[in-house]
C-alpha positions in Angstrom: 0.0 0.0 0.0 1.5 3.4 -1.0 2.0 6.4 1.2 -0.7 8.3 -0.8 -3.2 5.5 -0.2 -2.5 5.6 3.5 -2.9 9.4 3.6 -6.2 9.2 1.7 -7.5 6.6 4.0 -6.6 8.6 7.2 -8.2 11.7 5.8 -11.4 9.8 5.0 -11.6 8.2 8.5 -10.9 11.5 10.2 -14.2 12.9 9.0 -16.3 10.0 10.1 -18.4 9.8 13.2 -16.9 8.7 16.6 -17.2 5.0 17.2 -17.2 4.1 13.5 -15.4 0.8 12.9 -13.1 0.6 9.8 -11.2 -2.1 8.0 -9.2 -2.0 4.8 -9.0 -5.0 2.5 -6.4 -5.1 -0.1 -4.7 -7.7 -2.2 -0.9 -6.8 -2.5 0.6 -6.9 -5.9 -2.7 -7.3 -7.8 -3.1 -5.1 -10.9 -5.8 -2.4 -10.8 -8.5 -2.3 -13.5 -7.4 -0.1 -16.4 -10.0 2.6 -15.9 -11.8 1.8 -12.6 -10.9 2.0 -9.8 -7.8 4.2 -9.6 -8.1 4.6 -5.8 -9.6 2.6 -3.0 -13.4 2.0 -2.9 -15.4 2.7 0.3 -18.2 0.3 1.3 -20.2 2.1 4.0 -22.2 -0.4 6.1 -25.5 0.8 7.5 -25.4 -1.3 10.7 -22.9 -1.8 13.5 -19.8 -4.0 13.3 -20.3 -7.7 14.1 -23.8 -8.1 12.9 -25.1 -10.0 9.9 -25.0 -7.1 7.5 -21.4 -6.2 8.5 -20.3 -9.8 8.3 -21.7 -10.2 4.8 -20.4 -6.8 3.5 -16.9 -7.4 4.8 -16.7 -10.9 3.2 -18.0 -9.6 -0.1 -15.4 -6.8 0.0 -12.6 -9.3 0.8 -13.6 -11.6 -2.1 -14.2 -8.8 -4.5 -10.7 -7.4 -3.7 -9.3 -10.8 -4.4 -11.2 -11.3 -7.6 -10.6 -7.9 -9.1 -7.3 -6.7 -7.6 -9.0 -3.7 -5.9 -8.4 -2.0 -2.6 -11.6 -1.7 -0.6 -12.3 0.1 2.7 -15.2 -1.1 4.9 -16.7 1.4 7.3 -19.7 1.3 9.6 -22.2 4.2 10.0 -25.2 2.8 12.0 -28.3 4.7 12.8 -31.9 5.4 11.7 -32.4 1.8 10.4 -29.8 2.6 7.7 -30.7 6.2 7.2 -27.4 7.6 8.4 -25.3 5.6 6.1 -27.7 6.1 3.2 -27.6 9.9 3.5 -23.9 9.8 3.8 -23.4 7.7 0.6 -25.9 9.8 -1.3 -24.0 13.0 -0.4 -20.7 11.7 -1.9 -19.8 11.9 -5.6 -21.7 9.3 -7.6 -18.6 7.9 -9.2 -18.6 4.3 -7.9 -16.0 4.9 -5.2 -18.6 5.0 -2.4 -21.0 2.0 -2.1 -23.8 1.4 0.4 -23.4 -1.9 2.2 -27.0 -2.5 3.1 -29.7 -4.9 4.1 -33.3 -5.6 3.0 -33.1 -3.4 -0.1 -33.0 -0.4 2.2 -36.7 -0.4 2.1 -37.3 1.0 5.6 -35.9 4.4 5.2 -38.6 5.6 2.7 -41.4 3.9 4.6 -40.4 5.6 7.9 -39.8 9.0 6.2 -36.0 9.0 6.7 -35.5 9.6 2.9 -37.6 10.4 -0.1 -35.8 8.4 -2.8 -37.1 5.1 -4.2 -34.6 2.4 -3.3 -35.3 0.2 -6.4 -35.5 3.1 -8.9 -32.9 5.6 -7.7 -30.3 3.0 -6.6 -29.0 -0.2 -8.2 -29.5 -3.0 -5.6 -27.3 -6.1 -5.9 -28.5 -9.0 -3.7 -26.1 -11.5 -2.2 -27.9 -13.7 0.4 -30.8 -14.2 2.8 -30.8 -14.8 6.5 -33.3 -16.4 8.9 -34.8 -14.7 11.9 -34.2 -16.1 15.4 -35.5 -15.7 18.9 -33.2 -16.9 21.7 -32.8 -16.6 25.5 -29.9 -16.8 27.9 -29.4 -20.2 29.5 -30.8 -19.2 32.8 -34.0 -17.8 31.3 -37.3 -19.1 32.7 -38.5 -19.5 29.1 -37.7 -23.0 28.0 -39.9 -22.9 24.9 -41.7 -20.5 22.7 -45.0 -21.4 24.3 -43.5 -20.3 27.7 -43.1 -16.8 26.1 -46.7 -16.9 24.8 -48.0 -17.8 28.3 -46.0 -15.1 30.0 -46.9 -12.4 27.4 -50.6 -13.2 27.6 -50.5 -12.9 31.4 -48.6 -9.6 31.2 -49.2 -7.9 27.8 -46.3 -5.6 26.8 -44.0 -6.7 29.6 -41.9 -9.4 28.0 -39.1 -7.7 26.1 -37.3 -8.6 22.9 -34.3 -6.8 21.4 -34.3 -5.7 17.7 -31.8 -4.3 15.4 -33.7 -1.0 15.3 -37.2 0.3 15.4 -38.7 -0.4 12.0 -35.9 -2.7 11.0 -36.3 -6.3 9.6 -36.0 -8.1 13.0 -38.6 -5.7 14.4 -40.9 -6.3 11.5 -40.6 -10.1 11.7 -41.0 -10.1 15.5 -44.3 -8.1 15.0 -45.5 -10.7 12.5 -44.6 -13.7 14.7 -46.1 -12.0 17.8 -49.3 -11.2 15.9 -49.7 -14.8 14.8 -49.2 -16.0 18.3 -51.7 -13.4 19.6 -49.3 -11.7 22.0 -48.0 -8.2 22.7 -44.3 -7.7 23.4 -42.0 -4.8 24.4 -39.7 -4.1 21.5 -36.3 -2.7 22.5 -34.2 -1.2 19.6 -30.4 -1.5 19.2 -28.1 -0.3 16.4 -27.6 -3.6 14.7 -28.0 -7.4 15.1 -24.9 -7.9 17.3 -25.9 -5.4 19.9 -29.4 -6.8 19.9 -28.0 -10.3 20.5 -25.7 -9.1 23.3 -28.7 -7.4 24.9 -30.4 -10.7 25.3 -27.3 -12.5 26.3 -26.6 -10.0 29.1 -30.1 -9.9 30.4 -31.0 -6.4 29.1 -34.0 -8.0 27.4 -35.9 -11.2 28.0 -35.4 -12.4 24.5 -32.6 -11.8 22.0 -34.1 -11.0 18.6 -31.9 -11.2 15.5 -30.8 -13.7 12.9 -29.8 -17.3 13.1 -26.3 -16.3 11.9 -26.0 -14.0 14.9 -27.2 -16.6 17.5 -25.9 -19.9 16.2 -22.4 -19.8 17.7 -23.8 -18.8 21.1 -26.4 -21.6 20.8 -23.6 -24.1 19.9 -21.7 -22.9 23.0 -24.7 -23.3 25.2 -24.8 -19.6 26.1 -28.2 -19.1 24.4 -31.2 -21.3 24.0 -33.1 -21.0 20.8 -36.9 -20.7 20.9 -37.7 -20.4 17.2 -36.3 -19.6 13.8 -38.0 -18.8 10.5 -37.0 -21.6 8.1 -39.6 -24.2 7.1 -37.8 -26.9 9.1 -36.0 -27.4 12.3 -32.2 -26.8 12.2 -30.2 -29.5 13.9 -26.7 -28.5 14.8 -23.6 -30.8 14.8 -23.9 -31.4 18.5 -27.6 -32.4 18.2 -29.0 -29.1 19.5 -32.3 -28.2 17.8 -33.2 -24.7 16.6 -37.0 -25.2 16.2 -38.9 -23.9 13.2 -41.7 -21.5 14.0 -43.7 -23.5 11.3 -43.9 -26.5 13.7 -45.0 -24.2 16.6 -47.4 -21.9 14.8 -48.5 -23.8 11.7 -50.3 -20.7 10.4 -46.9 -19.0 10.0 -45.8 -21.5 7.3 -47.3 -19.5 4.5 -44.8 -16.7 5.2 -41.7 -19.0 5.4 -38.8 -19.0 4.9 -38.4 -15.3 5.7 -35.7 -13.1 7.1 -33.2 -10.5 6.1 -31.5 -9.8 2.7 -28.1 -8.4 2.1 -27.3 -5.9 -0.7 -24.8 -3.6 -2.2 -26.6 -0.4 -3.3 -25.1 2.0 -5.8 -26.6 5.3 -6.9 -28.4 4.8 -10.2 -26.7 7.7 -11.9 -23.2 6.2 -11.5 -21.7 5.8 -15.1 -22.9 2.6 -16.7 -19.5 1.2 -17.4 -18.5 1.6 -13.7 -21.8 0.0 -12.6 -20.9 -3.0 -14.7 -17.5 -3.2 -13.2 -19.0 -3.2 -9.7 -21.7 -5.8 -10.7 -19.0 -8.1 -12.2 -17.0 -7.9 -9.0 -20.0 -8.4 -6.8 -21.0 -11.5 -8.8 -17.5 -12.9 -8.6 -17.4 -12.3 -4.8 -20.8 -14.0 -4.2 -19.8 -17.1 -6.2 -16.4 -17.5 -4.5 -15.5 -20.5 -2.4 -14.8 -18.3 0.6 -18.2 -16.6 0.4 -20.0 -19.9 0.0 -18.2 -21.3 3.0 -19.5 -18.4 5.1 -23.0 -19.1 3.9 -22.8 -22.7 5.1 -21.1 -21.9 8.5 -23.6 -19.3 9.5 -26.8 -20.7 7.9 -27.1 -17.9 5.4 -28.8 -18.7 2.1 -27.0 -17.7 -1.1 -29.4 -15.9 -3.4 -27.7 -13.6 -5.9 -29.9 -11.2 -7.8 -28.7 -8.3 -10.0 -30.6 -6.1 -12.5 -34.4 -6.1 -12.9 -34.7 -9.3 -10.7 -33.2 -7.4 -7.7 -35.3 -4.3 -8.5 -38.5 -6.3 -8.6 -37.8 -8.1 -5.3 -36.9 -4.8 -3.6 -40.1 -3.2 -4.7 -42.2 -6.2 -3.6 -40.5 -6.2 -0.1 -41.1 -2.5 0.2 -44.8 -3.1 -0.7 -45.1 -5.8 2.0 -43.4 -3.6 4.6 -45.7 -0.6 4.0 -48.7 -2.9 4.5 -47.3 -4.4 7.7 -46.1 -1.2 9.3 -49.5 0.5 8.7 -51.2 -2.4 10.3 -48.9 -2.1 13.4 -48.5 1.7 13.4 -48.8 1.8 17.2 -45.8 -0.5 17.6 -43.5 1.4 15.2 -43.4 4.6 17.3 -43.1 6.8 14.3 -45.3 8.1 11.5 -45.4 5.6 8.7 -46.0 6.5 5.0 -48.9 4.9 3.3 -48.8 2.9 0.1 -50.7 5.7 -1.7 -48.1 8.2 -0.6 -45.3 6.0 -1.9 -47.0 5.1 -5.1 -47.1 1.4 -4.2 -49.9 -1.2 -4.7 -51.4 -3.6 -2.2 -49.3 -6.7 -1.8 -51.9 -8.8 -3.5 -51.9 -6.5 -6.6 -48.1 -6.4 -7.0 -47.9 -8.8 -9.9 -50.3 -6.8 -11.9 -48.5 -3.5 -11.0 -44.9 -4.6 -11.9 -43.2 -3.0 -13.8 -44.6 0.4 -12.9 -45.0 3.1 -15.5 -41.7 4.7 -16.3 -39.5 2.0 -14.8 -36.2 1.3 -16.6 -34.0 -1.6 -15.7 -30.4 -0.7 -14.6 -27.9 -0.5 -17.5 -25.9 -3.6 -16.6 -25.6 -7.1 -18.0 -26.3 -9.9 -15.5 
């Protein structure tokens, strides 16, 4: 790494918020692309270090650097369910050197009024993987099963607490859905990412640790957490015989929603030059199909699901449509004003197939 690169990196980090985690990934001796990039690329992650989004984004950056011979900086800017990182990236030059490392197609920021752009129209989303939701408790918890939580919550509505990765985030959304099916009311406690939410449950700050299977599985393996449910269609049986039970076998009516969880995406402003978008898409595709990335998928129970181009746009729009519907039904649990489908120009979920593609939609100028 040259002295100029070090200076550039120090200058960039000096202007970031206190507490931001940073890591630089570079492959020594690799040749840079002829026209792009000519300096390090910055991937700005919208959640805290150590959570699912951060884990995925850092691995993609590592594998992309290896595949393309690029230098990539990974930085964390959590807050406002991705809104802080989103506004930061949007404010930079749209030249491909600043990429948003995001989750869930960044669909929450518009629904909650943190931004007025359309994620699947004004950005180019590139999807890498899915993750399953998980509810777990510390080993000394009185809750041995999911039904123990149901019994306690019905006896004391709104008293049993569960951590989330942020109000209006995906783990909050899925916890609302599960609780609604179970007919219970919980207390939702927000944190800035999946790792802090998991630690909150582990340390007894909340009764239940909400998050993803990938964030809980190592602690479940170690016997520090006990899993109550997860959102695949079948039970997960770990190497030591420990079972992470599927919510489908506990609440059969939930099966129609499964499997369900988070998604992980690179997001690049749509007006980045087309040739640079193509370079990024090629690097992203190579990273997601690398042996190293696939090994992470297996270890942490992520699900590889690469989508680029119109397929990603369509899925992002569908997920935003579902979120608008859910958040308006649970407005009192969100704690903030939620935009309506009409305000956002979106259809009802049941009308989505007839609505897509909407009038004026143009696929991103990249080859898949």
